[in-house]
C-alpha positions, -999 to 999 in steps of 0.1 A, spaced: -378 -302 -433 -341 -300 -426 -342 -264 -414 -364 -271 -383 -341 -300 -374 -310 -279 -376 -327 -251 -358 -338 -275 -330 -303 -289 -327 -287 -255 -325 -313 -244 -300 -306 -275 -279 -268 -269 -281 -272 -232 -271 -295 -243 -243 -268 -267 -231 -242 -241 -233 -265 -218 -213 -270 -244 -187 -233 -249 -184 -225 -212 -181 -236 -206 -145 -212 -232 -130 -183 -218 -151 -191 -183 -140 -194 -195 -104 -160 -212 -106 -144 -180 -121 -159 -159 -94 -145 -182 -68 -110 -180 -83 -112 -142 -84 -122 -141 -47 -94 -165 -38 -69 -144 -57 -76 -116 -33 -66 -138 -3 -30 -141 -12 -7 -137 17 19 -115 -2 -5 -87 -10 -9 -60 17 -45 -60 31 -63 -40 58 -80 -73 67 -46 -88 77 -37 -61 103 -4 -59 120 -7 -25 137 -30 -8 162 -46 15 136 -53 -12 111 -67 -35 138 -94 -9 144 -101 -5 107 -104 -43 103 -127 -46 133 -150 -20 120 -150 -37 85 -159 -71 100 -186 -55 122 -203 -39 91 -198 -72 72 -216 -94 97 -244 -68 102 -249 -68 64 -250 -106 64 -276 -106 92 -297 -81 74 -295 -101 42 -305 -133 60 -334 -115 76 -346 -101 43 -343 -135 26 -362 -151 55 -391 -126 53 -392 -130 15 -394 -168 19 -421 -164 45 -441 -141 22 -438 -164 -8 -445 -197 10 -466 -191 40 -485 -159 33 -497 -165 -3 -532 -176 -11 -562 -164 8 -546 -160 42 -560 -130 61 -540 -104 80 -555 -86 110 -561 -48 106 -529 -29 115 -505 -59 116 -487 -50 83 -482 -14 94 -467 -24 128 -445 -50 111 -431 -25 85 -426 1 112 -405 -22 134 -385 -40 106 -382 -11 82 -375 18 106 -367 9 142 -342 -19 135 -322 1 109 -322 31 132 -307 10 160 -281 -5 137 -270 29 122 -267 45 156 -246 17 170 -223 16 139 -220 54 141 -210 53 177 -184 26 171 -171 46 141 -167 78 162 -148 58 188 -124 44 163 -120 78 146 -110 94 179 -85 66 186 -69 69 151 -66 107 156 -50 104 190 -14 117 185 18 99 198 36 111 229 59 141 225 91 121 228 80 95 202 103 89 172 94 113 143 98 104 107 96 131 80 83 119 47 82 139 15 64 127 -15 80 133 -49 70 122 -84 74 92 -80 94 83 -48 94 89 -11 121 109 7 126 97 43 144 116 71 143 113 109 139 143 132 172 150 150 192 130 124 213 141 95 209 111 72 182 104 46 170 74 27 143 67 1 112 44 -1 120 27 32 109 35 68 122 17 99 102 18 131 106 0 165 80 -27 172 53 -18 198 60 19 197 39 46 182 59 66 156 48 101 145 49 106 107 50 141 93 39 142 56 47 168 29 45 168 -9 71 184 -31 48 186 -61 13 171 -67 -12 155 -43 0 121 -30 -15 98 -3 5 78 23 -10 43 29 2 13 47 -28 -11 47 -16 -34 74 -7 -6 98 -28 25 93 -55 42 70 -43 65 43 -34 102 48 -33 126 19 -3 149 12 -15 183 2 7 210 -13 16 238 12 5 217 42 22 194 67 0 165 76 5 141 105 -3 104 110 13 76 131 25 41 127 26 13 153 34 -23 144 25 -50 169 48 -76 154 81 -74 135 80 -76 98 81 -58 65 49 -40 54 44 -26 20 30 9 16 17 27 -15 7 61 -28 -31 58 -28 -39 90 -48 -34 91 -85 -4 113 -91 6 108 -127 22 83 -151 41 62 -126 16 63 -97 16 25 -96 54 25 -91 54 48 -60 56 21 -33 76 20 -1 84 -4 27 79 -1 64 104 -23 84 93 -30 120 121 -43 141 133 -45 177 144 -13 195 180 -25 194 179 -31 156 161 2 150 188 21 170 216 4 151 199 12 118 195 49 128 232 51 137 241 37 103 218 61 86 235 91 102 271 78 97 292 84 66 286 59 38 306 27 37 341 32 22 352 12 -9 369 -21 -1 380 -33 -35 397 -17 -65 365 -20 -85 345 -2 -58 371 26 -56 370 31 -93 332 31 -91 332 58 -63 355 79 -85 332 76 -115 302 84 -93 317 116 -77 333 129 -108 305 120 -132 269 133 -136 255 112 -107 268 136 -81 248 165 -96 215 149 -84 224 124 -57 242 124 -24 264 98 -7 274 108 28 311 113 34 319 120 -3 318 151 -25 284 140 -39 258 163 -23 230 165 -48 195 169 -35 174 164 -67 172 126 -65 173 101 -36 202 99 -12 221 68 -22 242 63 9 224 30 17 211 21 -18 228 -14 -18 205 -27 9 172 -12 -3 143 -35 -12 138 -22 -47 149 2 -74 126 30 -85 101 28 -55 90 -7 -63 96 -6 -101 122 -35 -103 142 -57 -79 174 -43 -65 200 -65 -82 230 -59 -104 212 -64 -137 184 -40 -130 207 -15 -114 228 -14 -145 198 -9 -167 185 19 -144 219 37 -145 222 35 -183 186 45 -191 160 45 -163 134 57 -188 132 21 -202 124 9 -167 102 37 -153 91 60 -181 86 96 -171 108 97 -140 131 127 -135 164 108 -142 176 112 -179 197 86 -196 233 87 -182 264 89 -204 283 62 -185 312 45 -203 306 8 -208 339 1 -191 330 21 -160 295 6 -156 305 -26 -138 326 -6 -113 298 18 -107 274 -11 -101 299 -27 -77 303 6 -57 266 13 -54 258 -23 -43 284 -20 -16 266 9 0 246 -7 28 
């Protein structure tokens, strides 16, 4: 007789666990939903630019329409279950008219309205900037972004500056595989296709720093192919452009001078450029302003002395698969090289 008792207890315990499971799942689902609302993550539902505002508006329109349709379906279902069951009679032709109106006419009106709004927003997103608008030329590499400005001589990497309130033309090319340029808070994504020059535009309505990302899988380090859009006042933007085209900052200390010498005379200059020096490499990013950049390796690690030293010595331990091989830098020279690169702002 003990077996039925144990079986009953186990069954009761399992039933209790089963009853407790839905609240736990509901709590977990709530936490997952809240995790997507963090202010630090870039989101198209937190728009800061003209293009993203249109995308966000269209998303919310579709969301509320879907909520209204869901509420209508639930109400009709409740009506059918509660008020129409039993022996209630329906007049001839009434069900057909009801199905025709709710199942065909209403969806048709909704779809036509949404299609019209979508066409309007698509036309607005495709409207190009004025001819005299600032133009940024962005080239996608595995796995970083080269940034140049039309009419300028300087270059930077993984960082785009734009003036607030102005529409900026962005010309996009790829140097290798397919990439995709996406700044969720400013504009929908635009694919970079080999052999083509694609165009999009950016316009920020408020100053800030907006993270962008490659939105098309492009290989091992696709996740570490991020960039930053810095929206600032026109005066700040003009000052930054002037610094970008000017020669790099000259060394001010003995350590920085030794570091510059190690950079120009070593293997670094074969791949990287620093304006105003003998380093004119074009394989890797221009390092003339590397000390002020927001990250190392297109978002791989923070831009501080420790991570910079690790990147110089062996970037493969930081971002495996990137094009930079381990560097034969003497341990005594590494602190000077770090000091020099961090002074380039």
